Structures are given as structure tokens and as C-alpha cells.
Biopython code that builds the backbone (N, CA, C, O; Angstrom):
import numpy as np
from Bio.PDB.StructureBuilder import StructureBuilder

atoms = [
    (1, "MET", "N", (8.446, -8.895, -23.908)),
    (1, "MET", "CA", (7.436, -10.346, -24.678)),
    (1, "MET", "C", (7.340, -11.170, -23.728)),
    (1, "MET", "O", (8.304, -11.075, -22.969)),
    (2, "SER", "N", (6.285, -12.269, -23.306)),
    (2, "SER", "CA", (5.963, -13.127, -21.809)),
    (2, "SER", "C", (5.170, -14.187, -22.815)),
    (2, "SER", "O", (4.801, -14.103, -23.986)),
    (3, "GLY", "N", (5.080, -15.276, -21.753)),
    (3, "GLY", "CA", (4.452, -16.078, -22.448)),
    (3, "GLY", "C", (4.817, -17.445, -22.168)),
    (3, "GLY", "O", (6.020, -17.300, -21.953)),
    (4, "LEU", "N", (4.607, -18.543, -22.043)),
    (4, "LEU", "CA", (5.266, -20.503, -21.716)),
    (4, "LEU", "C", (6.098, -20.737, -23.137)),
    (4, "LEU", "O", (5.620, -20.367, -24.209)),
    (5, "LEU", "N", (7.507, -21.448, -23.026)),
    (5, "LEU", "CA", (8.098, -21.878, -24.016)),
    (5, "LEU", "C", (7.524, -23.346, -24.378)),
    (5, "LEU", "O", (8.115, -24.145, -23.652)),
    (6, "LEU", "N", (6.724, -23.924, -25.106)),
    (6, "LEU", "CA", (6.867, -25.717, -24.475)),
    (6, "LEU", "C", (7.797, -26.373, -25.578)),
    (6, "LEU", "O", (8.148, -26.325, -26.757)),
    (7, "ASP", "N", (7.949, -27.021, -24.359)),
    (7, "ASP", "CA", (9.247, -28.447, -24.552)),
    (7, "ASP", "C", (8.501, -29.849, -25.391)),
    (7, "ASP", "O", (7.546, -30.515, -24.991)),
    (8, "THR", "N", (9.262, -30.015, -26.617)),
    (8, "THR", "CA", (8.659, -31.459, -27.245)),
    (8, "THR", "C", (7.737, -32.244, -26.778)),
    (8, "THR", "O", (6.616, -32.434, -27.251)),
    (9, "ASN", "N", (8.224, -32.718, -25.812)),
    (9, "ASN", "CA", (7.307, -33.472, -24.613)),
    (9, "ASN", "C", (5.839, -32.875, -25.030)),
    (9, "ASN", "O", (4.897, -33.569, -25.411)),
    (10, "VAL", "N", (5.834, -31.679, -24.906)),
    (10, "VAL", "CA", (4.182, -31.195, -23.947)),
    (10, "VAL", "C", (3.633, -30.740, -25.793)),
    (10, "VAL", "O", (2.476, -30.325, -25.847)),
    (11, "VAL", "N", (4.441, -30.818, -27.258)),
    (11, "VAL", "CA", (3.879, -30.737, -28.099)),
    (11, "VAL", "C", (3.494, -31.861, -28.733)),
    (11, "VAL", "O", (2.422, -32.064, -29.303)),
    (12, "SER", "N", (4.897, -32.960, -28.543)),
    (12, "SER", "CA", (4.218, -33.710, -28.792)),
    (12, "SER", "C", (3.134, -34.830, -27.896)),
    (12, "SER", "O", (3.070, -36.051, -28.040)),
    (13, "GLU", "N", (2.600, -34.246, -27.261)),
    (13, "GLU", "CA", (1.523, -35.108, -26.424)),
    (13, "GLU", "C", (0.186, -34.400, -27.168)),
    (13, "GLU", "O", (-0.680, -35.076, -27.723)),
    (14, "LEU", "N", (0.158, -32.907, -27.088)),
    (14, "LEU", "CA", (-0.588, -32.432, -28.080)),
    (14, "LEU", "C", (-1.065, -32.644, -29.183)),
    (14, "LEU", "O", (-2.268, -32.588, -29.436)),
    (15, "ARG", "N", (-0.001, -32.966, -30.127)),
    (15, "ARG", "CA", (-0.269, -33.599, -31.291)),
    (15, "ARG", "C", (-1.381, -35.357, -31.444)),
    (15, "ARG", "O", (-2.039, -35.649, -32.443)),
    (16, "LYS", "N", (-1.287, -36.113, -30.331)),
    (16, "LYS", "CA", (-2.255, -37.018, -29.839)),
    (16, "LYS", "C", (-3.332, -36.402, -29.900)),
    (16, "LYS", "O", (-4.228, -37.198, -30.179)),
    (17, "ALA", "N", (-3.672, -35.460, -29.788)),
    (17, "ALA", "CA", (-5.012, -34.913, -30.163)),
    (17, "ALA", "C", (-6.217, -35.770, -28.678)),
    (17, "ALA", "O", (-5.961, -35.416, -27.527)),
    (18, "HIS", "N", (-6.975, -36.433, -28.817)),
    (18, "HIS", "CA", (-8.335, -36.996, -27.776)),
    (18, "HIS", "C", (-7.171, -38.566, -27.237)),
    (18, "HIS", "O", (-7.817, -39.208, -26.409)),
    (19, "ARG", "N", (-6.277, -38.995, -27.402)),
    (19, "ARG", "CA", (-5.061, -40.244, -27.180)),
    (19, "ARG", "C", (-4.064, -39.422, -26.515)),
    (19, "ARG", "O", (-3.074, -40.107, -26.257)),
    (20, "ALA", "N", (-3.920, -37.926, -26.050)),
    (20, "ALA", "CA", (-2.910, -37.604, -25.630)),
    (20, "ALA", "C", (-3.476, -37.324, -23.516)),
    (20, "ALA", "O", (-4.658, -37.251, -23.180)),
    (21, "ASN", "N", (-2.374, -37.235, -22.576)),
    (21, "ASN", "CA", (-2.634, -37.690, -21.798)),
    (21, "ASN", "C", (-3.464, -36.286, -20.978)),
    (21, "ASN", "O", (-3.283, -35.105, -21.275)),
    (22, "ALA", "N", (-4.440, -36.837, -19.840)),
    (22, "ALA", "CA", (-5.663, -35.982, -19.639)),
    (22, "ALA", "C", (-5.014, -34.545, -18.816)),
    (22, "ALA", "O", (-5.486, -33.408, -18.834)),
    (23, "SER", "N", (-4.207, -34.869, -18.353)),
    (23, "SER", "CA", (-3.647, -33.687, -17.222)),
    (23, "SER", "C", (-3.043, -32.695, -18.889)),
    (23, "SER", "O", (-3.659, -31.713, -19.304)),
    (24, "VAL", "N", (-1.851, -33.229, -19.538)),
    (24, "VAL", "CA", (-1.707, -32.087, -20.633)),
    (24, "VAL", "C", (-3.059, -31.448, -21.615)),
    (24, "VAL", "O", (-2.932, -30.542, -22.439)),
    (25, "LEU", "N", (-4.101, -32.028, -21.354)),
    (25, "LEU", "CA", (-5.216, -31.421, -22.444)),
    (25, "LEU", "C", (-5.682, -30.797, -21.720)),
    (25, "LEU", "O", (-6.091, -29.802, -22.318)),
    (26, "ALA", "N", (-5.957, -30.728, -20.467)),
    (26, "ALA", "CA", (-6.375, -29.884, -19.282)),
    (26, "ALA", "C", (-5.944, -28.876, -19.365)),
    (26, "ALA", "O", (-6.524, -27.825, -19.635)),
    (27, "TRP", "N", (-4.604, -29.104, -19.091)),
    (27, "TRP", "CA", (-3.503, -27.957, -18.932)),
    (27, "TRP", "C", (-3.631, -26.749, -20.097)),
    (27, "TRP", "O", (-3.820, -25.574, -19.780)),
    (28, "TYR", "N", (-3.510, -27.171, -21.393)),
    (28, "TYR", "CA", (-3.853, -26.945, -22.734)),
    (28, "TYR", "C", (-5.144, -25.919, -22.583)),
    (28, "TYR", "O", (-5.102, -24.711, -22.819)),
    (29, "ALA", "N", (-6.133, -26.558, -22.203)),
    (29, "ALA", "CA", (-7.482, -26.013, -22.126)),
    (29, "ALA", "C", (-7.741, -24.608, -21.551)),
    (29, "ALA", "O", (-8.570, -23.738, -21.817)),
    (30, "GLY", "N", (-6.710, -24.704, -20.649)),
    (30, "GLY", "CA", (-6.488, -23.572, -19.712)),
    (30, "GLY", "C", (-5.417, -22.286, -19.544)),
    (30, "GLY", "O", (-5.068, -21.505, -18.659)),
    (31, "VAL", "N", (-5.079, -22.601, -21.150)),
    (31, "VAL", "CA", (-3.461, -21.534, -21.406)),
    (31, "VAL", "C", (-4.485, -21.158, -23.073)),
    (31, "VAL", "O", (-5.276, -21.728, -23.823)),
    (32, "SER", "N", (-3.736, -19.742, -22.911)),
    (32, "SER", "CA", (-3.996, -18.737, -24.088)),
    (32, "SER", "C", (-3.354, -19.122, -25.278)),
    (32, "SER", "O", (-2.325, -19.630, -24.832)),
    (33, "GLU", "N", (-3.296, -19.205, -26.413)),
    (33, "GLU", "CA", (-2.549, -20.313, -27.533)),
    (33, "GLU", "C", (-1.646, -18.626, -27.397)),
    (33, "GLU", "O", (-0.585, -18.428, -26.805)),
    (34, "GLN", "N", (-2.321, -17.813, -28.003)),
    (34, "GLN", "CA", (-1.314, -16.147, -27.607)),
    (34, "GLN", "C", (-0.173, -16.584, -26.883)),
    (34, "GLN", "O", (0.950, -16.248, -27.258)),
    (35, "SER", "N", (-0.335, -17.249, -25.954)),
    (35, "SER", "CA", (1.157, -16.927, -24.318)),
    (35, "SER", "C", (2.080, -18.190, -24.785)),
    (35, "SER", "O", (2.783, -18.602, -23.863)),
    (36, "LEU", "N", (2.238, -18.928, -26.078)),
    (36, "LEU", "CA", (2.591, -20.292, -26.219)),
    (36, "LEU", "C", (3.754, -20.009, -27.849)),
    (36, "LEU", "O", (3.564, -19.606, -28.997)),
    (37, "TRP", "N", (4.864, -20.475, -27.088)),
    (37, "TRP", "CA", (5.894, -20.194, -27.793)),
    (37, "TRP", "C", (6.723, -21.756, -27.671)),
    (37, "TRP", "O", (6.762, -22.480, -26.676)),
    (38, "LEU", "N", (7.251, -21.959, -28.798)),
    (38, "LEU", "CA", (8.050, -22.893, -29.601)),
    (38, "LEU", "C", (9.562, -21.944, -29.911)),
    (38, "LEU", "O", (9.564, -20.833, -30.443)),
    (39, "SER", "N", (10.912, -22.761, -29.392)),
    (39, "SER", "CA", (12.089, -22.582, -29.900)),
    (39, "SER", "C", (11.802, -23.608, -31.112)),
    (39, "SER", "O", (10.873, -24.330, -31.476)),
    (40, "VAL", "N", (13.316, -23.228, -31.607)),
    (40, "VAL", "CA", (13.268, -23.928, -33.163)),
    (40, "VAL", "C", (14.326, -24.843, -32.625)),
    (40, "VAL", "O", (14.894, -25.560, -33.450)),
    (41, "LEU", "N", (14.763, -24.947, -31.055)),
    (41, "LEU", "CA", (15.504, -26.432, -30.994)),
    (41, "LEU", "C", (14.352, -27.522, -30.820)),
    (41, "LEU", "O", (14.669, -28.689, -31.054)),
    (42, "VAL", "N", (12.494, -27.126, -30.265)),
    (42, "VAL", "CA", (11.859, -28.106, -30.116)),
    (42, "VAL", "C", (11.482, -28.145, -32.004)),
    (42, "VAL", "O", (10.547, -28.927, -32.175)),
    (43, "LEU", "N", (11.745, -27.806, -32.742)),
    (43, "LEU", "CA", (11.202, -27.628, -34.086)),
    (43, "LEU", "C", (12.157, -28.774, -34.479)),
    (43, "LEU", "O", (11.688, -29.827, -34.911)),
    (44, "GLY", "N", (13.283, -28.621, -34.361)),
    (44, "GLY", "CA", (15.087, -29.730, -34.838)),
    (44, "GLY", "C", (14.858, -30.359, -34.324)),
    (44, "GLY", "O", (14.849, -31.263, -35.159)),
    (45, "GLU", "N", (14.457, -31.029, -33.012)),
    (45, "GLU", "CA", (14.035, -32.289, -32.140)),
    (45, "GLU", "C", (12.896, -33.334, -32.764)),
    (45, "GLU", "O", (12.949, -34.540, -33.006)),
    (46, "ILE", "N", (11.900, -32.395, -32.909)),
    (46, "ILE", "CA", (10.144, -32.970, -33.698)),
    (46, "ILE", "C", (11.024, -33.339, -35.295)),
    (46, "ILE", "O", (10.956, -34.544, -35.537)),
    (47, "ARG", "N", (11.721, -32.621, -36.263)),
    (47, "ARG", "CA", (12.498, -33.253, -37.458)),
    (47, "ARG", "C", (13.326, -34.193, -37.442)),
    (47, "ARG", "O", (13.634, -34.925, -38.382)),
    (48, "ARG", "N", (13.754, -34.206, -36.257)),
    (48, "ARG", "CA", (15.155, -35.415, -36.542)),
    (48, "ARG", "C", (14.271, -36.693, -35.876)),
    (48, "ARG", "O", (14.567, -37.872, -36.067)),
    (49, "GLY", "N", (13.293, -36.299, -35.173)),
    (49, "GLY", "CA", (12.318, -37.863, -35.055)),
    (49, "GLY", "C", (11.968, -37.989, -36.429)),
    (49, "GLY", "O", (11.825, -39.191, -36.652)),
    (50, "ILE", "N", (11.808, -37.460, -37.235)),
    (50, "ILE", "CA", (10.642, -37.745, -38.145)),
    (50, "ILE", "C", (11.674, -38.485, -39.005)),
    (50, "ILE", "O", (11.544, -39.618, -39.467)),
    (51, "GLU", "N", (12.845, -37.561, -39.160)),
    (51, "GLU", "CA", (14.091, -38.635, -39.981)),
    (51, "GLU", "C", (14.425, -39.537, -39.822)),
    (51, "GLU", "O", (14.758, -40.299, -40.730)),
    (52, "THR", "N", (14.492, -39.941, -38.000)),
    (52, "THR", "CA", (14.782, -40.745, -37.645)),
    (52, "THR", "C", (13.694, -42.190, -37.904)),
    (52, "THR", "O", (14.033, -43.338, -38.190)),
    (53, "LEU", "N", (12.372, -41.658, -37.695)),
    (53, "LEU", "CA", (11.146, -42.259, -37.840)),
    (53, "LEU", "C", (11.587, -43.528, -39.563)),
    (53, "LEU", "O", (11.811, -44.727, -39.725)),
    (54, "ARG", "N", (11.518, -42.600, -40.231)),
    (54, "ARG", "CA", (11.303, -42.091, -41.762)),
    (54, "ARG", "C", (12.178, -43.576, -42.578)),
    (54, "ARG", "O", (12.041, -43.999, -43.726)),
    (55, "ARG", "N", (13.245, -44.184, -41.228)),
    (55, "ARG", "CA", (14.198, -45.141, -41.764)),
    (55, "ARG", "C", (13.240, -46.191, -41.710)),
    (55, "ARG", "O", (13.021, -46.688, -42.815)),
    (56, "ARG", "N", (12.376, -46.854, -40.424)),
    (56, "ARG", "CA", (11.443, -47.700, -40.457)),
    (56, "ARG", "C", (10.008, -47.770, -40.946)),
    (56, "ARG", "O", (9.255, -48.714, -41.185)),
    (57, "ASP", "N", (9.882, -46.393, -41.015)),
    (57, "ASP", "CA", (8.261, -46.570, -41.506)),
    (57, "ASP", "C", (8.026, -45.117, -42.092)),
    (57, "ASP", "O", (7.929, -44.063, -41.463)),
    (58, "ARG", "N", (7.952, -45.361, -43.636)),
    (58, "ARG", "CA", (8.035, -43.744, -44.555)),
    (58, "ARG", "C", (6.231, -43.395, -44.550)),
    (58, "ARG", "O", (5.783, -42.248, -44.527)),
    (59, "LYS", "N", (5.509, -44.459, -44.572)),
    (59, "LYS", "CA", (4.230, -43.789, -43.981)),
    (59, "LYS", "C", (3.796, -42.724, -42.930)),
    (59, "LYS", "O", (3.258, -41.643, -43.169)),
    (60, "ALA", "N", (4.115, -43.210, -41.802)),
    (60, "ALA", "CA", (3.942, -42.647, -40.568)),
    (60, "ALA", "C", (5.099, -41.389, -40.717)),
    (60, "ALA", "O", (4.670, -40.243, -40.579)),
    (61, "ALA", "N", (6.516, -41.578, -40.990)),
    (61, "ALA", "CA", (7.124, -39.924, -41.094)),
    (61, "ALA", "C", (6.467, -39.130, -42.072)),
    (61, "ALA", "O", (6.318, -37.913, -41.953)),
    (62, "LEU", "N", (5.985, -39.953, -43.248)),
    (62, "LEU", "CA", (5.213, -38.672, -44.433)),
    (62, "LEU", "C", (4.271, -37.496, -43.635)),
    (62, "LEU", "O", (4.379, -36.273, -43.724)),
    (63, "ALA", "N", (3.385, -38.232, -42.887)),
    (63, "ALA", "CA", (2.163, -38.026, -42.474)),
    (63, "ALA", "C", (2.868, -37.311, -40.859)),
    (63, "ALA", "O", (1.832, -37.021, -40.260)),
    (64, "LEU", "N", (3.900, -36.965, -40.049)),
    (64, "LEU", "CA", (3.895, -36.184, -39.219)),
    (64, "LEU", "C", (4.961, -35.293, -40.102)),
    (64, "LEU", "O", (5.188, -34.275, -39.448)),
    (65, "ASP", "N", (5.569, -35.283, -41.113)),
    (65, "ASP", "CA", (6.424, -34.361, -41.858)),
    (65, "ASP", "C", (5.592, -32.988, -42.619)),
    (65, "ASP", "O", (5.976, -31.891, -43.025)),
    (66, "ARG", "N", (4.025, -33.814, -42.557)),
    (66, "ARG", "CA", (3.136, -33.060, -43.416)),
    (66, "ARG", "C", (2.590, -32.027, -41.662)),
    (66, "ARG", "O", (2.519, -30.802, -41.555)),
    (67, "TRP", "N", (2.362, -32.861, -40.787)),
    (67, "TRP", "CA", (2.118, -32.328, -39.276)),
    (67, "TRP", "C", (2.671, -31.164, -39.056)),
    (67, "TRP", "O", (1.994, -30.167, -38.807)),
    (68, "ALA", "N", (4.639, -31.153, -39.157)),
    (68, "ALA", "CA", (5.515, -30.481, -38.595)),
    (68, "ALA", "C", (5.870, -29.677, -39.686)),
    (68, "ALA", "O", (7.000, -29.314, -39.359)),
    (69, "THR", "N", (5.688, -29.289, -40.512)),
    (69, "THR", "CA", (5.498, -28.698, -41.824)),
    (69, "THR", "C", (4.475, -27.078, -41.411)),
    (69, "THR", "O", (4.667, -25.864, -41.485)),
    (70, "ILE", "N", (3.225, -28.123, -40.911)),
    (70, "ILE", "CA", (1.626, -27.139, -40.634)),
    (70, "ILE", "C", (2.665, -26.230, -39.493)),
    (70, "ILE", "O", (3.053, -25.069, -39.366)),
    (71, "ALA", "N", (2.768, -27.074, -39.039)),
    (71, "ALA", "CA", (3.008, -26.487, -37.099)),
    (71, "ALA", "C", (4.383, -25.316, -36.846)),
    (71, "ALA", "O", (4.730, -24.337, -36.185)),
    (72, "ALA", "N", (4.736, -26.094, -37.722)),
    (72, "ALA", "CA", (6.024, -24.332, -37.902)),
    (72, "ALA", "C", (5.260, -23.683, -38.914)),
    (72, "ALA", "O", (5.468, -22.470, -38.883)),
    (73, "THR", "N", (4.706, -23.920, -39.522)),
    (73, "THR", "CA", (4.349, -22.351, -40.324)),
    (73, "THR", "C", (3.215, -21.541, -39.659)),
    (73, "THR", "O", (3.307, -20.314, -39.619)),
    (74, "ASN", "N", (2.242, -22.127, -39.179)),
    (74, "ASN", "CA", (1.660, -22.220, -38.300)),
    (74, "ASN", "C", (1.677, -20.983, -36.936)),
    (74, "ASN", "O", (0.879, -20.163, -36.481)),
    (75, "THR", "N", (3.003, -21.403, -36.661)),
    (75, "THR", "CA", (3.975, -20.945, -34.978)),
    (75, "THR", "C", (4.935, -20.144, -35.206)),
    (75, "THR", "O", (5.710, -19.830, -34.303)),
    (76, "ALA", "N", (5.109, -19.443, -37.066)),
    (76, "ALA", "CA", (6.376, -19.131, -37.070)),
    (76, "ALA", "C", (6.590, -17.381, -35.866)),
    (76, "ALA", "O", (7.484, -17.048, -35.087)),
    (77, "LYS", "N", (5.344, -16.727, -36.272)),
    (77, "LYS", "CA", (5.471, -15.628, -35.665)),
    (77, "LYS", "C", (5.627, -15.957, -34.195)),
    (77, "LYS", "O", (6.181, -14.996, -33.662)),
    (78, "ALA", "N", (5.311, -17.133, -33.116)),
    (78, "ALA", "CA", (5.842, -17.895, -31.994)),
    (78, "ALA", "C", (6.654, -18.339, -31.906)),
    (78, "ALA", "O", (6.757, -18.927, -30.829)),
    (79, "THR", "N", (8.008, -18.474, -32.970)),
    (79, "THR", "CA", (8.893, -19.481, -32.679)),
    (79, "THR", "C", (10.145, -18.152, -32.517)),
    (79, "THR", "O", (10.189, -16.961, -32.825)),
    (80, "LEU", "N", (11.106, -19.176, -31.830)),
    (80, "LEU", "CA", (12.077, -17.919, -31.064)),
    (80, "LEU", "C", (13.017, -18.955, -31.489)),
    (80, "LEU", "O", (12.842, -20.173, -31.525)),
    (81, "ALA", "N", (14.051, -18.261, -31.805)),
    (81, "ALA", "CA", (15.499, -18.414, -32.407)),
    (81, "ALA", "C", (16.496, -18.293, -31.159)),
    (81, "ALA", "O", (16.991, -17.252, -30.727)),
    (82, "VAL", "N", (16.711, -19.842, -30.588)),
    (82, "VAL", "CA", (17.879, -20.093, -29.642)),
    (82, "VAL", "C", (19.214, -19.940, -29.631)),
    (82, "VAL", "O", (19.642, -20.920, -29.022)),
    (83, "GLY", "N", (20.056, -19.299, -29.945)),
    (83, "GLY", "CA", (20.862, -19.015, -30.479)),
    (83, "GLY", "C", (21.569, -18.733, -31.628)),
    (83, "GLY", "O", (22.566, -18.071, -31.913)),
    (84, "PHE", "N", (20.605, -19.565, -32.323)),
    (84, "PHE", "CA", (20.570, -19.434, -34.143)),
    (84, "PHE", "C", (18.981, -19.340, -34.720)),
    (84, "PHE", "O", (17.862, -19.247, -34.215)),
    (85, "THR", "N", (19.499, -19.412, -35.948)),
    (85, "THR", "CA", (18.686, -18.552, -36.893)),
    (85, "THR", "C", (17.426, -20.130, -36.426)),
    (85, "THR", "O", (17.726, -21.132, -35.777)),
    (86, "ALA", "N", (15.889, -19.730, -37.138)),
    (86, "ALA", "CA", (15.210, -20.535, -37.328)),
    (86, "ALA", "C", (15.591, -22.056, -38.441)),
    (86, "ALA", "O", (15.448, -23.269, -38.289)),
    (87, "ARG", "N", (16.162, -21.112, -39.632)),
    (87, "ARG", "CA", (16.832, -21.917, -40.780)),
    (87, "ARG", "C", (17.614, -23.381, -40.226)),
    (87, "ARG", "O", (17.712, -24.416, -40.884)),
    (88, "ALA", "N", (17.922, -23.240, -39.392)),
    (88, "ALA", "CA", (19.256, -24.190, -38.258)),
    (88, "ALA", "C", (17.807, -25.344, -38.019)),
    (88, "ALA", "O", (17.907, -26.570, -37.976)),
    (89, "ARG", "N", (17.013, -24.854, -37.940)),
    (89, "ARG", "CA", (15.908, -26.348, -37.435)),
    (89, "ARG", "C", (16.035, -27.192, -38.553)),
    (89, "ARG", "O", (16.070, -28.383, -38.241)),
    (90, "ASP", "N", (16.111, -26.970, -39.682)),
    (90, "ASP", "CA", (16.210, -28.092, -40.730)),
    (90, "ASP", "C", (17.287, -28.625, -40.650)),
    (90, "ASP", "O", (17.234, -29.547, -41.464)),
    (91, "ARG", "N", (18.254, -28.629, -40.172)),
    (91, "ARG", "CA", (19.545, -28.446, -40.173)),
    (91, "ARG", "C", (19.894, -29.585, -39.247)),
    (91, "ARG", "O", (20.928, -30.248, -39.337)),
    (92, "PHE", "N", (18.966, -29.750, -38.371)),
    (92, "PHE", "CA", (19.085, -30.709, -36.820)),
    (92, "PHE", "C", (18.576, -32.424, -37.143)),
    (92, "PHE", "O", (17.868, -33.189, -36.487)),
    (93, "ARG", "N", (19.317, -32.588, -38.488)),
    (93, "ARG", "CA", (19.193, -34.101, -38.696)),
    (93, "ARG", "C", (20.293, -35.274, -38.263)),
    (93, "ARG", "O", (20.056, -36.459, -38.496)),
]
sb = StructureBuilder()
sb.init_structure("model")
sb.init_model(0)
sb.init_chain("A")
sb.init_seg("    ")
for serial, (resi, resn, name, xyz) in enumerate(atoms, 1):
    if name == "N":
        sb.init_residue(resn, " ", resi, " ")
    sb.init_atom(name, np.array(xyz, "f"), 0.0, 1.0, " ", f" {name:<3s}", serial, name[0])
structure = sb.get_structure()
């Protein structure tokens, strides 16, 4: 197995789409999606951020929750368990 392990800040930046940093978008355009991996730690950090946001902006948290669910589903085959199972990502709150 080989590829690139994405960090939370890269995933968050890519979520911004056309508002994302131009350098990040240019880098992403030059890599194969099949070479990209996430860790359960990244998914857990995203989940934790959503739960923190939910306390002050439920509507924004709901939108991010939908995105995170789709992202986790779409990357399930490219998600690495880093010392614990993927199920643990949802306990990272």
C-alpha cells in the first residue's frame, strides 16, 4: 500500500471548494484520488470540530455533519485505522 495520508487541515481546506487556498487546490489537482488516504484520527478531529460547532451554530454543524458522513462513506476503503478501529472515530468527541 502506498499513497499520501491527508492531514485534517488539508481536508478542511479542500471542503471550501472555490474558496480554498489556491496552492492547496493546485496540489490536489495534480494528485490521483486513488493515492489519497485518510486516518480515523482525521475523521475524529473533524467530528470533534462539528460537535464543538454544534453548541453555538446547530445549522452549520448539521451541514458539516452531512458532509462528514458522505466523506467518511466515500473514503471508507481509503481510511486507515491508526492504532484503533474506524468505529473509534465517532467516539472522539
